[in-house]
DRENBASE-376355 format. One line per 3 residues: number of its first residue (from 1); their letters; for each residue y, x, z of N, C-alpha, C. Coordinates in Angstrom, 2 decimals, decimal comma, always signed. Layout:
N
NUM = A = Y:X:Z:Y:X:Z:Y:X:Z ~ ...
END
This chain:
285
1 = MSD = -22,74:+6,28:-13,10:-22,49:+4,95:-12,55:-23,25:+4,74:-11,25 ~ -24,16:+5,65:-10,92:-25,03:+5,42:-9,77:-24,25:+5,26:-8,47 ~ -23,06:+5,90:-8,36:-22,28:+5,81:-7,14:-21,10:+4,87:-7,25
4 = VNA = -21,02:+4,10:-8,32:-19,87:+3,23:-8,54:-20,17:+1,83:-8,01 ~ -19,21:+1,28:-7,28:-19,33:-0,09:-6,78:-18,25:-0,97:-7,38 ~ -18,52:-2,26:-7,39:-17,53:-3,27:-7,77:-17,02:-3,92:-6,49
7 = ILL = -15,73:-4,23:-6,46:-15,10:-4,88:-5,31:-14,39:-6,13:-5,78 ~ -14,70:-7,23:-5,14:-14,08:-8,51:-5,47:-13,25:-8,97:-4,28 ~ -11,97:-9,20:-4,54:-11,06:-9,76:-3,55:-10,68:-11,16:-3,99
10 = LSC = -10,77:-12,14:-3,10:-10,49:-13,51:-3,53:-9,94:-14,37:-2,41 ~ -9,25:-15,42:-2,80:-8,77:-16,42:-1,85:-8,79:-17,78:-2,54 ~ -9,00:-18,83:-1,75:-9,03:-20,19:-2,29:-9,02:-21,16:-1,12
13 = ADR = -8,93:-22,44:-1,43:-9,04:-23,45:-0,39:-10,44:-23,39:+0,21 ~ -10,51:-23,54:+1,52:-11,80:-23,43:+2,20:-12,65:-24,67:+1,94 ~ -13,92:-24,45:+1,63:-14,88:-25,55:+1,46:-16,29:-24,98:+1,59
16 = KGI = -17,24:-25,86:+1,71:-18,62:-25,42:+1,87:-19,15:-24,75:+0,60 ~ -20,00:-23,76:+0,80:-20,76:-23,18:-0,31:-20,14:-21,99:-0,99 ~ -18,93:-21,58:-0,59:-18,27:-20,47:-1,30:-19,07:-19,18:-1,15
19 = VAE = -19,40:-18,83:+0,09:-20,13:-17,58:+0,33:-21,48:-17,60:-0,37 ~ -22,15:-18,74:-0,30:-23,47:-18,86:-0,93:-23,38:-18,67:-2,44 ~ -22,38:-19,28:-3,05:-22,26:-19,19:-4,51:-21,92:-17,77:-4,97
22 = ISN = -21,02:-17,11:-4,23:-20,65:-15,74:-4,60:-21,84:-14,80:-4,41 ~ -22,50:-14,93:-3,29:-23,68:-14,08:-3,03:-24,76:-14,33:-4,07 ~ -24,94:-15,58:-4,43:-25,96:-15,93:-5,43:-25,60:-15,37:-6,80
25 = FIF = -24,30:-15,36:-7,14:-23,87:-14,77:-8,40:-24,29:-13,30:-8,48 ~ -24,09:-12,58:-7,39:-24,45:-11,17:-7,36:-25,97:-11,01:-7,36 ~ -26,66:-11,85:-6,58:-28,13:-11,78:-6,50:-28,77:-12,09:-7,86
28 = RNN = -28,28:-13,10:-8,55:-28,86:-13,49:-9,85:-28,77:-12,36:-10,86 ~ -27,75:-11,52:-10,68:-27,56:-10,41:-11,62:-28,07:-9,09:-11,05 ~ -28,97:-9,21:-10,06:-29,68:-8,05:-9,51:-28,74:-7,07:-8,81
31 = GNI = -27,70:-7,61:-8,17:-26,76:-6,76:-7,47:-27,13:-6,58:-6,00 ~ -26,79:-5,43:-5,46:-27,04:-5,14:-4,05:-25,71:-5,08:-3,30 ~ -25,46:-6,04:-2,42:-24,22:-6,09:-1,66:-24,24:-5,02:-0,58
34 = VHA = -23,16:-4,22:-0,53:-23,09:-3,16:+0,48:-22,04:-3,45:+1,55 ~ -21,04:-4,27:+1,23:-20,05:-4,68:+2,23:-19,62:-6,11:+1,91 ~ -19,43:-6,90:+2,96:-18,93:-8,26:+2,79:-18,16:-8,65:+4,04
37 = DQH = -16,97:-9,18:+3,84:-16,15:-9,62:+4,96:-15,38:-10,85:+4,52 ~ -15,08:-11,73:+5,47:-14,40:-12,96:+5,13:-13,54:-13,43:+6,29 ~ -12,58:-14,29:+5,97:-11,72:-14,87:+6,99:-11,29:-16,26:+6,53
40 = TSK = -11,23:-17,17:+7,48:-10,76:-18,52:+7,20:-9,54:-18,81:+8,06 ~ -8,45:-19,19:+7,40:-7,26:-19,63:+8,12:-7,41:-21,12:+8,41 ~ -7,70:-21,44:+9,65:-7,94:-22,84:+10,01:-6,69:-23,69:+9,86
43 = ADK = -5,53:-23,09:+10,14:-4,28:-23,86:+10,06:-4,01:-24,30:+8,62 ~ -4,24:-23,40:+7,66:-3,95:-23,71:+6,26:-5,19:-24,07:+5,46 ~ -6,36:-23,98:+6,10:-7,63:-24,27:+5,44:-7,80:-23,44:+4,17
46 = LFF = -7,56:-22,12:+4,34:-7,71:-21,19:+3,23:-8,81:-20,19:+3,56 ~ -9,49:-19,76:+2,53:-10,62:-18,84:+2,66:-10,27:-17,53:+1,96 ~ -10,60:-16,40:+2,61:-10,34:-15,07:+2,06:-11,63:-14,26:+2,15
49 = MRI = -11,86:-13,43:+1,13:-13,10:-12,65:+1,13:-12,93:-11,33:+0,38 ~ -13,60:-10,32:+0,89:-13,77:-9,05:+0,20:-15,26:-8,77:+0,16 ~ -15,80:-8,56:-1,04:-17,23:-8,30:-1,17:-17,43:-7,14:-2,16
52 = EWE = -18,30:-6,24:-1,80:-18,52:-5,01:-2,59:-20,01:-4,86:-2,87 ~ -20,34:-4,53:-4,12:-21,75:-4,34:-4,47:-21,92:-3,17:-5,44 ~ -23,14:-2,68:-5,49:-23,45:-1,53:-6,33:-23,57:-1,95:-7,80
55 = LNG = -23,04:-1,12:-8,68:-23,21:-1,36:-10,11:-24,53:-0,80:-10,63 ~ -25,09:+0,15:-9,90:-26,38:+0,71:-10,31:-27,44:-0,39:-10,28 ~ -28,01:-0,71:-11,42:-29,02:-1,75:-11,52:-28,47:-3,14:-11,69
58 = FGL = -27,17:-3,30:-11,66:-26,57:-4,63:-11,83:-26,79:-5,11:-13,26 ~ -27,06:-6,40:-13,40:-27,46:-6,94:-14,68:-26,35:-7,13:-15,69 ~ -25,10:-6,96:-15,27:-23,97:-7,11:-16,18:-23,24:-5,78:-16,32
61 = KRE = -22,77:-5,48:-17,52:-21,90:-4,34:-17,70:-20,56:-4,65:-17,05 ~ -19,85:-3,62:-16,64:-18,60:-3,87:-15,91:-17,61:-4,69:-16,74 ~ -17,60:-4,51:-18,05:-16,68:-5,28:-18,88:-17,12:-6,72:-19,06
64 = EIS = -18,32:-7,04:-18,63:-18,83:-8,42:-18,74:-18,66:-9,23:-17,45 ~ -18,36:-8,55:-16,35:-18,36:-9,22:-15,04:-17,28:-10,28:-14,95 ~ -16,08:-9,98:-15,38:-14,97:-10,93:-15,26:-15,26:-12,23:-15,99
67 = AAF = -15,73:-12,12:-17,22:-16,03:-13,33:-17,99:-17,15:-14,12:-17,35 ~ -18,14:-13,43:-16,80:-19,27:-14,13:-16,18:-18,86:-14,81:-14,88 ~ -17,90:-14,22:-14,16:-17,49:-14,78:-12,88:-16,45:-15,89:-13,03
70 = TPL = -15,76:-15,93:-14,15:-14,66:-16,89:-14,34:-15,05:-18,35:-14,11 ~ -16,19:-18,85:-14,61:-16,55:-20,25:-14,33:-16,65:-20,56:-12,84 ~ -17,21:-19,65:-12,07:-17,32:-19,85:-10,63:-15,93:-19,84:-9,98
73 = AKQ = -15,07:-18,93:-10,43:-13,71:-18,87:-9,91:-12,95:-20,16:-10,20 ~ -13,15:-20,71:-11,38:-12,48:-21,96:-11,73:-13,02:-23,13:-10,90 ~ -14,30:-23,11:-10,62:-14,91:-24,17:-9,82:-14,25:-24,28:-8,45
76 = FKM = -13,94:-23,13:-7,85:-13,34:-23,13:-6,51:-11,83:-22,87:-6,54 ~ -11,26:-22,80:-7,74:-9,83:-22,57:-7,92:-9,38:-21,31:-7,16 ~ -10,08:-20,23:-7,42:-9,83:-18,97:-6,72:-8,69:-18,17:-7,35
79 = KWD = -7,99:-17,43:-6,50:-7,19:-16,30:-6,94:-8,05:-15,06:-6,68 ~ -8,25:-14,24:-7,68:-9,20:-13,15:-7,49:-8,84:-11,93:-8,32 ~ -9,31:-10,79:-7,83:-9,14:-9,51:-8,52:-10,44:-8,73:-8,41
82 = LHF = -10,78:-8,05:-9,49:-11,99:-7,24:-9,54:-11,60:-5,77:-9,70 ~ -12,20:-4,92:-8,88:-11,88:-3,50:-8,92:-13,17:-2,69:-8,97 ~ -13,04:-1,42:-9,39:-14,19:-0,52:-9,45:-13,82:+0,79:-8,74
85 = TDY = -14,76:+1,29:-7,97:-14,46:+2,42:-7,09:-14,31:+3,75:-7,82 ~ -14,62:+3,83:-9,10:-14,45:+5,09:-9,81:-13,11:+5,20:-10,51 ~ -12,26:+4,18:-10,36:-10,93:+4,25:-10,96:-9,96:+4,89:-9,97
88 = TPR = -9,24:+5,91:-10,42:-8,28:+6,60:-9,57:-6,87:+6,16:-9,94 ~ -6,20:+5,40:-9,07:-4,85:+4,92:-9,37:-3,85:+6,07:-9,55 ~ -2,83:+5,80:-10,33:-1,76:+6,76:-10,59:-0,56:+6,37:-9,71
91 = MAI = -0,14:+7,30:-8,87:+0,85:+7,00:-7,85:+2,13:+7,80:-8,06 ~ +3,26:+7,15:-7,80:+4,56:+7,82:-7,76:+5,11:+7,72:-6,35 ~ +5,65:+8,82:-5,86:+6,24:+8,84:-4,52:+7,75:+8,98:-4,66
94 = FVS = +8,47:+8,08:-3,98:+9,92:+8,14:-3,92:+10,33:+8,68:-2,54 ~ +11,27:+9,60:-2,50:+11,66:+10,21:-1,23:+13,14:+10,58:-1,30 ~ +13,78:+10,67:-0,15:+15,17:+11,13:-0,09:+15,21:+12,50:+0,60
97 = RHL = +15,72:+12,56:+1,83:+15,88:+13,87:+2,47:+14,94:+14,09:+3,66 ~ +14,30:+13,04:+4,15:+13,32:+13,17:+5,22:+11,96:+13,39:+4,56 ~ +11,42:+14,59:+4,67:+10,28:+15,00:+3,85:+8,94:+14,99:+4,57
100 = HCL = +8,89:+14,56:+5,82:+7,65:+14,68:+6,59:+6,52:+13,85:+5,99 ~ +6,82:+12,63:+5,55:+5,76:+11,79:+4,97:+5,32:+12,32:+3,61 ~ +6,26:+12,82:+2,83:+5,92:+13,43:+1,54:+4,98:+14,61:+1,74
103 = HDL = +5,32:+15,51:+2,64:+4,46:+16,66:+2,94:+3,05:+16,19:+3,28 ~ +2,97:+15,19:+4,13:+1,68:+14,71:+4,60:+0,84:+14,15:+3,46 ~ +1,45:+13,34:+2,60:+0,70:+12,75:+1,50:+0,23:+13,81:+0,50
106 = IIR = +1,08:+14,78:+0,23:+0,68:+15,85:-0,69:-0,51:+16,62:-0,13 ~ -0,45:+16,96:+1,15:-1,56:+17,70:+1,77:-2,83:+16,86:+1,79 ~ -2,70:+15,59:+2,14:-3,89:+14,72:+2,17:-4,52:+14,61:+0,78
109 = RHM = -3,70:+14,49:-0,25:-4,25:+14,41:-1,60:-4,89:+15,75:-1,99 ~ -4,25:+16,84:-1,62:-4,78:+18,16:-1,92:-6,14:+18,38:-1,26 ~ -6,34:+17,77:-0,08:-7,60:+17,90:+0,65:-8,61:+16,83:+0,27
112 = GEL = -8,27:+15,97:-0,68:-9,20:+14,94:-1,14:-9,31:+13,75:-0,22 ~ -8,29:+13,51:+0,60:-8,35:+12,41:+1,56:-7,74:+11,12:+1,04 ~ -7,08:+11,17:-0,11:-6,48:+9,96:-0,71:-7,04:+9,75:-2,11
115 = AAD = -7,53:+8,57:-2,36:-8,16:+8,26:-3,66:-7,12:+7,82:-4,67 ~ -6,12:+8,67:-4,89:-5,09:+8,40:-5,89:-4,54:+9,73:-6,37 ~ -4,04:+9,76:-7,59:-3,39:+10,94:-8,13:-1,88:+10,80:-7,98
118 = IEM = -1,23:+11,82:-7,43:+0,23:+11,83:-7,35:+0,75:+12,32:-8,69 ~ +1,19:+11,40:-9,51:+1,63:+11,76:-10,86:+3,04:+12,32:-10,87 ~ +3,86:+11,92:-9,89:+5,24:+12,39:-9,87:+5,88:+12,09:-8,53
121 = VIS = +6,92:+12,83:-8,23:+7,77:+12,55:-7,08:+9,18:+12,36:-7,60 ~ +9,81:+11,27:-7,19:+11,16:+10,93:-7,62:+12,07:+10,94:-6,39 ~ +13,23:+11,55:-6,53:+14,14:+11,63:-5,40:+15,59:+11,52:-5,86
124 = NHL = +16,44:+10,98:-4,98:+17,87:+10,95:-5,23:+18,56:+12,20:-4,70 ~ +17,77:+13,16:-4,17:+18,28:+14,45:-3,71:+17,35:+15,55:-4,22 ~ +17,75:+16,79:-4,04:+16,97:+17,92:-4,52:+16,14:+18,59:-3,43
127 = DAR = +16,20:+18,08:-2,21:+15,54:+18,73:-1,07:+14,04:+18,90:-1,26 ~ +13,40:+17,96:-1,96:+11,93:+17,96:-2,08:+11,42:+18,80:-3,24 ~ +12,30:+19,30:-4,09:+11,85:+19,96:-5,32:+10,87:+21,11:-5,05
130 = DIV = +11,20:+22,00:-4,11:+10,38:+23,19:-3,88:+8,96:+22,84:-3,45 ~ +8,81:+21,97:-2,46:+7,47:+21,63:-1,98:+6,67:+20,92:-3,06 ~ +7,33:+20,07:-3,85:+6,63:+19,34:-4,91:+6,12:+20,30:-5,99
133 = EQF = +6,99:+21,17:-6,45:+6,61:+22,09:-7,52:+5,65:+23,15:-7,03 ~ +5,70:+23,47:-5,73:+4,75:+24,42:-5,16:+3,32:+23,95:-5,34 ~ +3,10:+22,64:-5,31:+1,77:+22,07:-5,48:+1,50:+21,64:-6,93
136 = GLK = +2,35:+22,07:-7,84:+2,13:+21,80:-9,25:+2,37:+20,36:-9,66 ~ +3,17:+19,64:-8,88:+3,45:+18,25:-9,18:+4,79:+18,13:-9,91 ~ +4,96:+17,01:-10,61:+6,19:+16,77:-11,36:+7,26:+16,21:-10,44
139 = FFH = +8,45:+16,78:-10,52:+9,58:+16,33:-9,72:+10,69:+15,84:-10,64 ~ +11,25:+14,67:-10,31:+12,35:+14,11:-11,09:+13,50:+13,76:-10,16 ~ +14,67:+14,22:-10,54:+15,87:+13,99:-9,73:+16,70:+12,88:-10,37
142 = FPV = +16,90:+11,80:-9,61:+17,72:+10,68:-10,06:+18,79:+10,41:-9,01 ~ +19,91:+11,12:-9,05:+20,98:+10,82:-8,10:+21,51:+9,41:-8,33 ~ +21,79:+8,72:-7,25:+22,28:+7,34:-7,36:+23,79:+7,35:-7,18
145 = APG = +24,51:+7,35:-8,29:+25,97:+7,39:-8,25:+26,53:+5,99:-8,03 ~ +27,66:+5,89:-7,37:+28,28:+4,57:-7,16:+28,50:+3,84:-8,47 ~ +28,06:+2,58:-8,50:+28,24:+1,74:-9,68:+27,22:+1,97:-10,78
148 = KKN = +26,28:+2,91:-10,58:+25,31:+3,21:-11,62:+23,86:+3,01:-11,16 ~ +23,70:+2,25:-10,10:+22,36:+2,06:-9,55:+21,44:+1,36:-10,55 ~ +21,93:+0,32:-11,22:+21,09:-0,40:-12,20:+20,65:+0,51:-13,32
151 = QTE = +21,56:+1,35:-13,79:+21,21:+2,29:-14,86:+20,17:+3,30:-14,39 ~ +20,32:+3,78:-13,16:+19,36:+4,74:-12,62:+17,98:+4,11:-12,48 ~ +17,92:+2,88:-11,95:+16,64:+2,20:-11,81:+15,98:+1,96:-13,16
154 = AEE = +16,77:+1,62:-14,15:+16,21:+1,40:-15,49:+15,56:+2,67:-16,02 ~ +16,20:+3,82:-15,79:+15,63:+5,10:-16,22:+14,35:+5,41:-15,44 ~ +14,36:+5,11:-14,15:+13,16:+5,34:-13,34:+12,01:+4,46:-13,81
157 = LRL = +12,30:+3,20:-14,10:+11,26:+2,28:-14,55:+10,67:+2,72:-15,89 ~ +11,51:+3,19:-16,79:+10,99:+3,69:-18,07:+10,03:+4,85:-17,85 ~ +10,39:+5,73:-16,92:+9,53:+6,87:-16,59:+8,21:+6,41:-16,00
160 = LKR = +8,25:+5,46:-15,08:+7,03:+4,95:-14,46:+6,13:+4,27:-15,48 ~ +6,71:+3,53:-16,39:+5,91:+2,83:-17,41:+5,24:+3,81:-18,35 ~ +5,99:+4,84:-18,76:+5,41:+5,85:-19,67:+4,24:+6,57:-19,01
163 = ANI = +4,31:+6,72:-17,70:+3,24:+7,43:-16,98:+2,15:+6,49:-16,49 ~ +2,25:+5,20:-16,83:+1,25:+4,21:-16,42:+1,00:+4,23:-14,91 ~ +2,09:+4,21:-14,15:+2,00:+4,26:-12,69:+1,47:+2,92:-12,16
166 = DLV = +0,48:+3,01:-11,27:-0,11:+1,82:-10,66:+0,53:+1,44:-9,34 ~ +1,05:+2,43:-8,62:+1,48:+2,23:-7,24:+2,68:+3,12:-6,94 ~ +3,66:+2,54:-6,23:+4,83:+3,29:-5,80:+4,83:+3,36:-4,28
169 = VLA = +5,03:+4,55:-3,75:+5,10:+4,75:-2,30:+6,49:+5,26:-1,94 ~ +7,15:+4,55:-1,04:+8,46:+4,96:-0,55:+8,26:+5,76:+0,73 ~ +8,27:+7,07:+0,59:+8,02:+7,98:+1,72:+9,35:+8,38:+2,33
172 = RYM = +10,01:+7,41:+2,96:+11,36:+7,56:+3,50:+12,36:+7,74:+2,37 ~ +12,36:+6,77:+1,45:+13,32:+6,71:+0,37:+14,47:+5,81:+0,83 ~ +15,64:+6,37:+0,95:+16,74:+5,67:+1,60:+17,62:+4,93:+0,59
175 = QVL = +16,98:+4,18:-0,28:+17,68:+3,32:-1,23:+16,99:+1,96:-1,25 ~ +17,78:+0,91:-1,45:+17,22:-0,44:-1,55:+16,92:-0,73:-3,01 ~ +15,67:-1,09:-3,31:+15,27:-1,37:-4,68:+15,69:-2,78:-5,08
178 = SRK = +16,07:-2,94:-6,32:+16,56:-4,23:-6,81:+15,42:-5,21:-7,07 ~ +15,78:-6,46:-7,23:+14,80:-7,50:-7,56:+14,08:-7,16:-8,87 ~ +14,82:-6,66:-9,84:+14,21:-6,32:-11,14:+13,15:-5,25:-10,97
181 = FLH = +13,44:-4,22:-10,18:+12,47:-3,16:-9,96:+11,23:-3,72:-9,28 ~ +11,41:-4,52:-8,23:+10,28:-5,08:-7,50:+9,43:-5,98:-8,38 ~ +10,05:-6,61:-9,35:+9,33:-7,52:-10,25:+8,19:-6,81:-10,99
184 = YYP = +8,38:-5,54:-11,30:+7,37:-4,81:-12,07:+6,20:-4,32:-11,21 ~ +6,37:-4,32:-9,90:+5,30:-3,82:-9,02:+5,09:-4,75:-7,82 ~ +4,75:-6,01:-8,07:+4,53:-6,92:-6,95:+3,33:-6,49:-6,11
187 = DRI = +3,53:-6,38:-4,80:+2,48:-5,94:-3,86:+1,90:-4,59:-4,26 ~ +2,72:-3,78:-4,90:+2,29:-2,42:-5,28:+3,36:-1,39:-4,95 ~ +4,25:-1,74:-4,03:+5,22:-0,79:-3,50:+5,07:-0,79:-2,00
190 = INI = +4,73:+0,36:-1,43:+4,48:+0,48:+0,01:+5,59:+1,31:+0,64 ~ +6,12:+0,81:+1,75:+7,20:+1,48:+2,45:+6,79:+1,80:+3,89 ~ +7,44:+2,80:+4,46:+7,23:+3,13:+5,87:+8,59:+3,13:+6,57
193 = HHS = +8,65:+2,58:+7,74:+9,88:+2,69:+8,53:+9,53:+2,68:+10,01 ~ +10,49:+3,13:+10,80:+10,30:+3,11:+12,24:+10,31:+1,67:+12,73 ~ +9,67:+1,43:+13,84:+9,60:+0,07:+14,37:+10,59:-0,16:+15,50
196 = FLP = +11,76:+0,51:+15,42:+12,85:+0,11:+16,28:+13,38:-1,25:+15,83 ~ +13,14:-1,56:+14,54:+13,61:-2,84:+14,01:+12,92:-3,99:+14,75 ~ +13,59:-5,14:+14,94:+14,99:-5,39:+14,56:+15,98:-5,00:+15,64
199 = AFA = +15,52:-4,50:+16,80:+16,44:-4,25:+17,90:+17,47:-3,18:+17,57 ~ +17,07:-2,16:+16,79:+17,99:-1,06:+16,50:+18,08:-0,84:+14,99 ~ +18,35:-1,91:+14,27:+18,49:-1,81:+12,82:+19,76:-1,03:+12,48
202 = GGN = +19,77:-0,41:+11,30:+20,95:+0,28:+10,86:+20,94:+1,76:+11,21 ~ +22,13:+2,34:+11,32:+22,25:+3,77:+11,50:+21,99:+4,25:+12,93 ~ +21,57:+5,50:+13,03:+21,37:+6,20:+14,29:+20,50:+5,45:+15,29
205 = PYQ = +19,32:+4,98:+14,90:+18,48:+4,20:+15,81:+17,94:+5,03:+16,97 ~ +17,74:+6,34:+16,75:+17,18:+7,17:+17,81:+18,14:+7,27:+18,99 ~ +19,40:+7,46:+18,69:+20,39:+7,55:+19,75:+20,47:+6,24:+20,53
208 = RAY = +20,48:+5,13:+19,82:+20,61:+3,84:+20,49:+19,34:+3,49:+21,27 ~ +18,17:+3,90:+20,75:+16,93:+3,68:+21,50:+16,91:+4,52:+22,75 ~ +17,41:+5,76:+22,63:+17,48:+6,66:+23,80:+18,43:+6,08:+24,85
211 = DRG = +19,58:+5,60:+24,39:+20,56:+5,05:+25,32:+20,02:+3,81:+26,02 ~ +19,18:+3,08:+25,33:+18,62:+1,85:+25,91:+17,43:+2,13:+26,82 ~ +16,86:+3,33:+26,70:+15,73:+3,69:+27,55:+14,43:+3,04:+27,15
214 = VKI = +14,16:+2,95:+25,84:+12,93:+2,32:+25,38:+11,72:+3,14:+25,85 ~ +10,59:+2,47:+26,03:+9,37:+3,11:+26,53:+8,29:+3,26:+25,47 ~ +8,44:+2,57:+24,36:+7,52:+2,77:+23,23:+8,33:+2,78:+21,94
217 = IGA = +7,85:+3,54:+20,98:+8,39:+3,49:+19,62:+7,21:+3,28:+18,67 ~ +7,51:+2,85:+17,47:+6,43:+2,54:+16,56:+6,77:+2,85:+15,12 ~ +5,82:+2,56:+14,24:+6,01:+2,70:+12,79:+5,30:+1,56:+12,10
220 = TGH = +5,86:+1,14:+10,98:+5,33:+0,01:+10,23:+5,19:+0,38:+8,76 ~ +3,99:+0,18:+8,20:+3,77:+0,32:+6,77:+3,64:-1,06:+6,17 ~ +4,41:-1,35:+5,13:+4,42:-2,71:+4,58:+4,69:-2,70:+3,08
223 = YVT = +4,36:-3,81:+2,43:+4,74:-4,00:+1,04:+6,23:-4,33:+0,97 ~ +6,86:-3,93:-0,10:+8,30:-4,12:-0,25:+8,58:-5,43:-0,96 ~ +9,49:-6,21:-0,39:+9,96:-7,46:-1,00:+11,49:-7,43:-1,02
226 = EQL = +12,07:-8,50:-1,52:+13,53:-8,58:-1,57:+14,15:-8,64:-0,19 ~ +13,39:-9,09:+0,81:+13,90:-9,13:+2,17:+13,72:-7,74:+2,78 ~ +14,80:-7,05:+3,04:+14,77:-5,66:+3,46:+13,92:-5,48:+4,71
229 = DEG = +12,90:-4,60:+4,59:+12,03:-4,24:+5,71:+11,29:-5,44:+6,32 ~ +11,12:-6,51:+5,54:+10,44:-7,69:+6,05:+9,24:-8,08:+5,19 ~ +8,76:-7,16:+4,37:+7,61:-7,46:+3,53:+6,33:-7,55:+4,33
232 = PII = +5,26:-8,07:+3,72:+3,97:-8,22:+4,42:+3,49:-6,91:+5,03 ~ +3,18:-6,95:+6,31:+2,81:-5,74:+7,06:+1,35:-5,38:+6,80 ~ +1,12:-4,10:+6,52:-0,23:-3,59:+6,29:-0,78:-2,90:+7,54
235 = AQD = +0,03:-2,02:+8,12:-0,43:-1,25:+9,27:+0,73:-0,96:+10,20 ~ +0,44:-0,92:+11,49:+1,43:-0,59:+12,51:+0,77:+0,19:+13,63 ~ +1,58:+0,96:+14,35:+1,09:+1,64:+15,55:+2,27:+1,98:+16,43
238 = VIK = +2,00:+2,29:+17,70:+3,04:+2,65:+18,66:+2,62:+3,88:+19,44 ~ +3,61:+4,52:+20,05:+3,36:+5,65:+20,92:+4,33:+5,57:+22,10 ~ +3,89:+6,01:+23,26:+4,73:+5,93:+24,45:+5,74:+7,07:+24,47
241 = ISH = +6,91:+6,77:+25,01:+7,89:+7,80:+25,32:+8,36:+7,57:+26,74 ~ +9,02:+8,58:+27,31:+9,45:+8,46:+28,70:+10,87:+8,98:+28,87 ~ +11,33:+8,93:+30,11:+12,67:+9,43:+30,42:+12,79:+10,92:+30,19
244 = RDA = +11,67:+11,60:+30,11:+11,69:+13,04:+29,88:+11,94:+13,40:+28,41 ~ +11,77:+12,42:+27,52:+11,92:+12,67:+26,08:+13,38:+12,62:+25,68 ~ +13,88:+13,75:+25,16:+15,21:+13,78:+24,58:+15,15:+13,24:+23,15
247 = IPD = +16,29:+13,09:+22,54:+16,33:+12,52:+21,18:+15,48:+13,33:+20,20 ~ +15,52:+14,67:+20,21:+14,63:+15,41:+19,29:+13,15:+15,13:+19,55 ~ +12,77:+14,91:+20,80:+11,37:+14,58:+21,11:+10,99:+13,23:+20,52
250 = IQT = +11,90:+12,26:+20,64:+11,65:+10,93:+20,09:+11,52:+11,01:+18,57 ~ +12,38:+11,80:+17,95:+12,32:+11,94:+16,50:+11,00:+12,57:+16,05 ~ +10,56:+13,59:+16,78:+9,29:+14,26:+16,43:+8,12:+13,29:+16,57
253 = KSK = +8,07:+12,56:+17,67:+6,99:+11,60:+17,87:+7,02:+10,51:+16,81 ~ +8,22:+10,07:+16,46:+8,34:+9,03:+15,43:+7,85:+9,53:+14,08 ~ +8,19:+10,77:+13,73:+7,74:+11,33:+12,45:+6,22:+11,44:+12,40
256 = DLE = +5,63:+11,89:+13,51:+4,16:+11,98:+13,56:+3,53:+10,62:+13,30 ~ +4,09:+9,60:+13,94:+3,54:+8,26:+13,81:+3,73:+7,71:+12,40 ~ +4,89:+7,97:+11,81:+5,15:+7,50:+10,45:+4,15:+8,10:+9,46
259 = RIV = +3,83:+9,38:+9,62:+2,83:+10,01:+8,75:+1,49:+9,28:+8,82 ~ +1,05:+9,03:+10,05:-0,26:+8,42:+10,25:-0,30:+6,99:+9,71 ~ +0,73:+6,22:+10,01:+0,74:+4,81:+9,61:+0,87:+4,66:+8,10
262 = LAR = +1,71:+5,48:+7,47:+1,84:+5,40:+6,02:+0,52:+5,76:+5,34 ~ -0,13:+6,82:+5,79:-1,42:+7,21:+5,21:-2,45:+6,11:+5,40 ~ -2,45:+5,47:+6,57:-3,40:+4,38:+6,83:-3,13:+3,19:+5,91
265 = ALR = -1,87:+2,82:+5,77:-1,52:+1,69:+4,90:-1,91:+1,99:+3,45 ~ -1,64:+3,21:+3,01:-1,96:+3,59:+1,64:-3,47:+3,58:+1,42 ~ -4,23:+4,10:+2,38:-5,68:+4,13:+2,24:-6,25:+2,71:+2,15
268 = LHL = -5,75:+1,80:+2,97:-6,22:+0,41:+2,92:-5,94:-0,21:+1,56 ~ -4,79:+0,09:+0,99:-4,46:-0,43:-0,34:-5,39:+0,15:-1,39 ~ -5,60:+1,45:-1,34:-6,43:+2,12:-2,35:-7,89:+1,70:-2,27
271 = EHR = -8,33:+1,30:-1,08:-9,71:+0,83:-0,92:-9,84:-0,67:-1,14 ~ -8,75:-1,29:-1,59:-8,76:-2,72:-1,93:-9,22:-3,57:-0,74 ~ -8,57:-3,35:+0,39:-8,92:-4,06:+1,62:-7,85:-5,06:+2,05
274 = ILV = -6,89:-5,34:+1,18:-5,74:-6,15:+1,56:-5,59:-7,35:+0,64 ~ -5,39:-8,51:+1,24:-5,00:-9,71:+0,51:-3,66:-10,18:+1,07 ~ -2,66:-10,31:+0,21:-1,35:-10,79:+0,64:-1,40:-12,31:+0,73
277 = YGS = -0,89:-12,81:+1,84:-0,99:-14,22:+2,17:+0,39:-14,67:+2,66 ~ +1,24:-15,14:+1,70:+2,60:-15,50:+2,06:+3,35:-14,26:+2,53 ~ +3,88:-14,33:+3,75:+4,61:-13,19:+4,31:+3,70:-12,29:+5,15
280 = KTI = +2,40:-12,53:+5,12:+1,45:-11,77:+5,92:+0,40:-11,13:+5,02 ~ -0,50:-10,40:+5,66:-1,63:-9,82:+4,94:-2,92:-10,11:+5,69 ~ -3,99:-10,24:+4,94:-5,35:-10,23:+5,50:-5,89:-8,84:+5,21
283 = VFE = -6,24:-8,08:+6,25:-6,68:-6,69:+6,08:-8,13:-6,59:+6,54 ~ -9,01:-6,29:+5,60:-10,44:-6,14:+5,91:-10,72:-4,67:+6,20 ~ -10,68:-4,30:+7,48:-10,92:-2,91:+7,86:-12,39:-2,69:+8,20
END
């Protein structure tokens, strides 16, 4: 337990004394705060906070912390979550035929750069099977036949539940998830897409961006909601392109950026640095 920390994420209406009371709660129980960050939305008068402290020497057992903190949370009418840094989330990756993000996540996990276990990879195509099985991971093929999408999703959900999956990552999964599917993983499904949107939504965006002569392209990592590609944004980045870049060059640069942004968004989620706030996020980096 010596290296284990507790992380508290919370939001509530802004008022005096919140930081003092939370800090005092940790101090009274002999806790040592190692990270603390906060934000106040002046327009909505809302307060957001991420605070992390060491469990080594803390006066409460981890299973006692929630009950002890509840009276304070009720006093300020907080929405809050408590996490511990020694828990490794169980992750499922969904992918179709574009495999660059999948490759990247597998390699990052293999090198110990992602604090999650890839329990399975699910795809509506067979293209990813070899790379997945090469790394000893479980691969499941769920082709999405016309008129059978609900049945396929139901089978996928049963599989995810049996495996106690905590987080779903859409690594260029070219299917729209239903409201029922999203209901089981609120703010726990992360997607990556190019940031040609909304100017070049739909098919063949690279060709249309090339024809238009765009000078920057980007990538967006976000939580998935019922509004297609409009969920709360976690991470974004851009890269310059020029008249010298042909369509294959633009595609290569876009893939590189998608890898980086998806990994960044996933890492922020796994480190419990995100609070969803309506259609936006508060990200404590």
